[in-house]
NUKOL-564516 format. One record per atom (N, C-alpha, C): residue number from 0; residue in three letters; chain; atom name; x negated, y negated, z negated. Coordinates in steps of 0.2 Angstrom, whole numbers, plus 5000, padded with zeros to 4 digits. Layout:
% NUKOL-564516
NUM,ALA,A,CA,X,Y,Z
...
***
This chain:
% NUKOL-564516
0,MET,A,N,5035,4942,4983
0,MET,A,CA,5036,4947,4977
0,MET,A,C,5038,4954,4981
1,LEU,A,N,5035,4959,4976
1,LEU,A,CA,5033,4966,4978
1,LEU,A,C,5039,4969,4971
2,THR,A,N,5042,4974,4973
2,THR,A,CA,5048,4977,4968
2,THR,A,C,5047,4984,4968
3,GLY,A,N,5050,4987,4964
3,GLY,A,CA,5049,4994,4964
3,GLY,A,C,5042,4996,4964
4,GLN,A,N,5041,5003,4965
4,GLN,A,CA,5035,5006,4964
4,GLN,A,C,5034,5009,4972
5,VAL,A,N,5027,5011,4970
5,VAL,A,CA,5024,5014,4977
5,VAL,A,C,5025,5021,4976
6,ASN,A,N,5027,5024,4982
6,ASN,A,CA,5028,5031,4981
6,ASN,A,C,5023,5035,4987
7,VAL,A,N,5019,5039,4984
7,VAL,A,CA,5012,5041,4986
7,VAL,A,C,5012,5047,4989
8,ALA,A,N,5009,5050,4993
8,ALA,A,CA,5009,5058,4995
8,ALA,A,C,5005,5058,4999
9,PHE,A,N,5001,5064,5000
9,PHE,A,CA,4996,5064,5004
9,PHE,A,C,4997,5066,5009
10,SER,A,N,4993,5065,5015
10,SER,A,CA,4994,5066,5023
10,SER,A,C,4989,5068,5027
11,GLU,A,N,4991,5071,5032
11,GLU,A,CA,4986,5072,5038
11,GLU,A,C,4987,5068,5044
12,PHE,A,N,4980,5063,5045
12,PHE,A,CA,4983,5059,5051
12,PHE,A,C,4977,5062,5057
13,GLU,A,N,4978,5059,5060
13,GLU,A,CA,4974,5061,5069
13,GLU,A,C,4968,5066,5067
14,GLU,A,N,4968,5069,5071
14,GLU,A,CA,4961,5073,5071
14,GLU,A,C,4957,5077,5064
15,GLY,A,N,4964,5078,5061
15,GLY,A,CA,4962,5082,5053
15,GLY,A,C,4961,5077,5049
16,ILE,A,N,4960,5069,5051
16,ILE,A,CA,4958,5066,5043
16,ILE,A,C,4963,5066,5039
17,GLN,A,N,4963,5068,5031
17,GLN,A,CA,4967,5069,5027
17,GLN,A,C,4968,5062,5023
18,GLY,A,N,4972,5059,5020
18,GLY,A,CA,4971,5054,5014
18,GLY,A,C,4978,5054,5012
19,LEU,A,N,4980,5048,5011
19,LEU,A,CA,4986,5046,5006
19,LEU,A,C,4992,5041,5010
20,ARG,A,N,4998,5042,5011
20,ARG,A,CA,5003,5038,5013
20,ARG,A,C,5007,5035,5010
21,LEU,A,N,5006,5028,5008
21,LEU,A,CA,5011,5024,5004
21,LEU,A,C,5017,5022,5007
22,THR,A,N,5022,5023,5003
22,THR,A,CA,5029,5020,5005
22,THR,A,C,5031,5015,5001
23,LEU,A,N,5035,5009,5002
23,LEU,A,CA,5037,5005,4998
23,LEU,A,C,5041,4999,5000
24,ASP,A,N,5044,4995,4994
24,ASP,A,CA,5048,4991,4999
24,ASP,A,C,5045,4987,5001
25,ALA,A,N,5045,4982,5007
25,ALA,A,CA,5042,4976,5011
25,ALA,A,C,5043,4971,5005
26,ALA,A,N,5038,4967,5004
26,ALA,A,CA,5036,4961,4999
26,ALA,A,C,5041,4956,5003
27,THR,A,N,5042,4950,4997
27,THR,A,CA,5044,4944,5000
27,THR,A,C,5040,4940,4996
28,LEU,A,N,5039,4934,4998
28,LEU,A,CA,5034,4928,4995
28,LEU,A,C,5037,4922,4997
29,PRO,A,N,5038,4917,4991
29,PRO,A,CA,5039,4910,4992
29,PRO,A,C,5035,4908,4997
30,GLY,A,N,5040,4905,5004
30,GLY,A,CA,5037,4903,5010
30,GLY,A,C,5037,4905,5015
31,GLY,A,N,5040,4912,5014
31,GLY,A,CA,5040,4918,5020
31,GLY,A,C,5035,4923,5020
32,TRP,A,N,5031,4922,5025
32,TRP,A,CA,5027,4928,5027
32,TRP,A,C,5022,4931,5022
33,VAL,A,N,5023,4938,5024
33,VAL,A,CA,5017,4942,5019
33,VAL,A,C,5011,4943,5025
34,ARG,A,N,5007,4942,5024
34,ARG,A,CA,5001,4943,5029
34,ARG,A,C,4997,4949,5028
35,LYS,A,N,4997,4951,5021
35,LYS,A,CA,4994,4958,5021
35,LYS,A,C,4993,4961,5014
36,TYR,A,N,4993,4967,5013
36,TYR,A,CA,4993,4969,5007
36,TYR,A,C,4987,4972,5005
37,ALA,A,N,4984,4971,4999
37,ALA,A,CA,4978,4975,4994
37,ALA,A,C,4979,4981,4992
38,VAL,A,N,4975,4985,4993
38,VAL,A,CA,4978,4992,4990
38,VAL,A,C,4971,4995,4986
39,THR,A,N,4974,4997,4981
39,THR,A,CA,4967,4999,4976
39,THR,A,C,4970,5006,4974
40,VAL,A,N,4964,5010,4976
40,VAL,A,CA,4965,5019,4973
40,VAL,A,C,4961,5018,4969
41,THR,A,N,4963,5022,4963
41,THR,A,CA,4959,5022,4956
41,THR,A,C,4959,5031,4955
42,ASP,A,N,4953,5034,4955
42,ASP,A,CA,4953,5041,4951
42,ASP,A,C,4956,5040,4945
43,ARG,A,N,4961,5046,4944
43,ARG,A,CA,4965,5045,4937
43,ARG,A,C,4959,5047,4931
44,ALA,A,N,4956,5053,4932
44,ALA,A,CA,4952,5056,4928
44,ALA,A,C,4946,5050,4926
45,SER,A,N,4942,5048,4931
45,SER,A,CA,4936,5045,4928
45,SER,A,C,4937,5036,4928
46,GLY,A,N,4943,5033,4930
46,GLY,A,CA,4944,5027,4929
46,GLY,A,C,4942,5023,4936
47,GLU,A,N,4937,5026,4940
47,GLU,A,CA,4933,5024,4945
47,GLU,A,C,4937,5022,4951
48,THR,A,N,4937,5015,4953
48,THR,A,CA,4938,5015,4961
48,THR,A,C,4937,5018,4964
49,VAL,A,N,4940,5021,4969
49,VAL,A,CA,4938,5025,4976
49,VAL,A,C,4939,5021,4982
50,LEU,A,N,4943,5017,4982
50,LEU,A,CA,4944,5013,4988
50,LEU,A,C,4949,5006,4986
51,GLU,A,N,4946,5002,4990
51,GLU,A,CA,4949,4996,4990
51,GLU,A,C,4952,4992,4997
52,MET,A,N,4955,4992,5000
52,MET,A,CA,4958,4990,5007
52,MET,A,C,4962,4984,5007
53,ARG,A,N,4963,4981,5013
53,ARG,A,CA,4968,4976,5016
53,ARG,A,C,4970,4979,5021
54,TYR,A,N,4978,4980,5021
54,TYR,A,CA,4983,4981,5027
54,TYR,A,C,4987,4977,5030
55,MET,A,N,4985,4975,5036
55,MET,A,CA,4988,4970,5039
55,MET,A,C,4995,4970,5041
56,SER,A,N,5000,4965,5038
56,SER,A,CA,5007,4966,5039
56,SER,A,C,5008,4966,5048
57,ASP,A,N,5011,4967,5048
57,ASP,A,CA,5014,4966,5056
57,ASP,A,C,5020,4960,5056
58,PHE,A,N,5019,4956,5052
58,PHE,A,CA,5024,4952,5050
58,PHE,A,C,5026,4945,5059
59,TYR,A,N,5020,4947,5061
59,TYR,A,CA,5020,4942,5069
59,TYR,A,C,5024,4944,5074
60,ARG,A,N,5027,4951,5072
60,ARG,A,CA,5030,4954,5078
60,ARG,A,C,5039,4952,5075
61,TYR,A,N,5039,4948,5071
61,TYR,A,CA,5046,4948,5069
61,TYR,A,C,5048,4940,5072
62,PRO,A,N,5053,4937,5071
62,PRO,A,CA,5055,4931,5070
62,PRO,A,C,5057,4924,5064
63,THR,A,N,5056,4931,5059
63,THR,A,CA,5058,4927,5053
63,THR,A,C,5058,4933,5048
64,PRO,A,N,5054,4930,5042
64,PRO,A,CA,5055,4934,5037
64,PRO,A,C,5059,4938,5036
65,GLU,A,N,5067,4937,5035
65,GLU,A,CA,5072,4942,5035
65,GLU,A,C,5071,4948,5038
66,SER,A,N,5068,4947,5046
66,SER,A,CA,5071,4952,5050
66,SER,A,C,5065,4957,5050
67,VAL,A,N,5060,4956,5045
67,VAL,A,CA,5054,4961,5044
67,VAL,A,C,5057,4967,5042
68,PRO,A,N,5056,4974,5043
68,PRO,A,CA,5060,4980,5040
68,PRO,A,C,5058,4981,5032
69,GLN,A,N,5065,4983,5030
69,GLN,A,CA,5064,4983,5022
69,GLN,A,C,5060,4987,5018
70,ARG,A,N,5057,4992,5022
70,ARG,A,CA,5053,4998,5019
70,ARG,A,C,5045,4998,5026
71,ILE,A,N,5041,4999,5020
71,ILE,A,CA,5034,4999,5024
71,ILE,A,C,5032,5006,5023
72,GLU,A,N,5027,5007,5027
72,GLU,A,CA,5021,5014,5026
72,GLU,A,C,5014,5011,5027
73,ILE,A,N,5010,5011,5020
73,ILE,A,CA,5003,5010,5023
73,ILE,A,C,5000,5018,5023
74,PRO,A,N,4997,5018,5028
74,PRO,A,CA,4992,5023,5028
74,PRO,A,C,4985,5022,5026
75,VAL,A,N,4983,5027,5021
75,VAL,A,CA,4976,5027,5018
75,VAL,A,C,4971,5031,5020
76,PRO,A,N,4969,5031,5026
76,PRO,A,CA,4964,5039,5027
76,PRO,A,C,4958,5038,5024
77,GLY,A,N,4955,5046,5024
77,GLY,A,CA,4949,5047,5020
77,GLY,A,C,4950,5047,5013
78,VAL,A,N,4953,5048,5011
78,VAL,A,CA,4954,5049,5003
78,VAL,A,C,4955,5057,5001
79,ALA,A,N,4952,5060,4998
79,ALA,A,CA,4951,5067,4997
79,ALA,A,C,4957,5069,4993
80,ARG,A,N,4959,5075,4992
80,ARG,A,CA,4965,5077,4988
80,ARG,A,C,4963,5077,4980
81,GLY,A,N,4968,5073,4977
81,GLY,A,CA,4966,5072,4970
81,GLY,A,C,4970,5068,4966
82,ALA,A,N,4970,5066,4959
82,ALA,A,CA,4973,5064,4956
82,ALA,A,C,4972,5057,4955
83,TYR,A,N,4975,5051,4958
83,TYR,A,CA,4976,5045,4957
83,TYR,A,C,4980,5040,4956
84,ALA,A,N,4980,5033,4953
84,ALA,A,CA,4982,5030,4952
84,ALA,A,C,4982,5022,4959
85,VAL,A,N,4988,5020,4961
85,VAL,A,CA,4987,5017,4966
85,VAL,A,C,4990,5009,4965
86,SER,A,N,4987,5005,4968
86,SER,A,CA,4991,4998,4965
86,SER,A,C,4991,4993,4971
87,VAL,A,N,4997,4991,4975
87,VAL,A,CA,4997,4986,4979
87,VAL,A,C,4999,4979,4978
88,THR,A,N,4996,4973,4980
88,THR,A,CA,4998,4968,4980
88,THR,A,C,4999,4965,4986
89,ALA,A,N,5005,4959,4987
89,ALA,A,CA,5006,4957,4994
89,ALA,A,C,5001,4949,4994
90,LEU,A,N,4998,4949,4999
90,LEU,A,CA,4995,4941,5000
90,LEU,A,C,4998,4938,5005
91,ASP,A,N,4999,4931,5005
91,ASP,A,CA,5002,4926,5011
91,ASP,A,C,4996,4925,5013
92,CYS,A,N,4998,4920,5017
92,CYS,A,CA,4991,4916,5024
92,CYS,A,C,4987,4913,5019
93,TRP,A,N,4989,4911,5013
93,TRP,A,CA,4983,4906,5011
93,TRP,A,C,4981,4910,5003
94,GLU,A,N,4981,4917,5005
94,GLU,A,CA,4979,4922,5000
94,GLU,A,C,4982,4922,4991
95,ARG,A,N,4988,4918,4993
95,ARG,A,CA,4992,4919,4984
95,ARG,A,C,4994,4926,4985
96,GLU,A,N,4992,4929,4978
96,GLU,A,CA,4995,4935,4978
96,GLU,A,C,5002,4937,4974
97,SER,A,N,5005,4941,4975
97,SER,A,CA,5011,4943,4971
97,SER,A,C,5008,4946,4966
98,GLU,A,N,5013,4948,4961
98,GLU,A,CA,5011,4953,4957
98,GLU,A,C,5009,4961,4958
99,PRO,A,N,5006,4964,4954
99,PRO,A,CA,5005,4972,4957
99,PRO,A,C,5011,4977,4957
100,ILE,A,N,5012,4982,4962
100,ILE,A,CA,5017,4986,4959
100,ILE,A,C,5012,4995,4960
101,PHE,A,N,5014,4999,4956
101,PHE,A,CA,5008,5005,4955
101,PHE,A,C,5012,5011,4959
102,GLY,A,N,5008,5015,4960
102,GLY,A,CA,5012,5023,4960
102,GLY,A,C,5006,5027,4959
103,GLU,A,N,5008,5033,4958
103,GLU,A,CA,5003,5039,4955
103,GLU,A,C,5002,5046,4959
104,ILE,A,N,4998,5050,4961
104,ILE,A,CA,4999,5056,4965
104,ILE,A,C,4994,5060,4959
105,ASP,A,N,4997,5067,4959
105,ASP,A,CA,4992,5070,4956
105,ASP,A,C,4989,5076,4962
106,GLY,A,N,4984,5080,4961
106,GLY,A,CA,4981,5082,4965
106,GLY,A,C,4986,5090,4968
107,GLU,A,N,4992,5090,4963
107,GLU,A,CA,4995,5097,4967
107,GLU,A,C,5000,5095,4970
108,GLU,A,N,5002,5088,4972
108,GLU,A,CA,5007,5086,4975
108,GLU,A,C,5007,5086,4983
109,GLN,A,N,5011,5086,4987
109,GLN,A,CA,5010,5087,4994
109,GLN,A,C,5012,5079,4997
***
């Protein structure tokens, strides 16, 4: 289960690559581990999907689901500055999905 909102900020990554940095509460799913997060970035003006990606969780680094950090950051490089709506869904190893959570950013925010 994902709760709360996605905090969205513009960020600069290595070698001058710009994009978004998403910060959110780590998900918990019945049965344990969150394997990955599905991220969709939508242009708020046009409604067009700008990017869809999967971000692999680092669940394999922790002995139990309870020991995974409470907050996570998901880098989304290659997204130009603009106004976006973002949705994030957690998936387990059988591709079962949580309900999505959402965040927004406009082109003026840092």
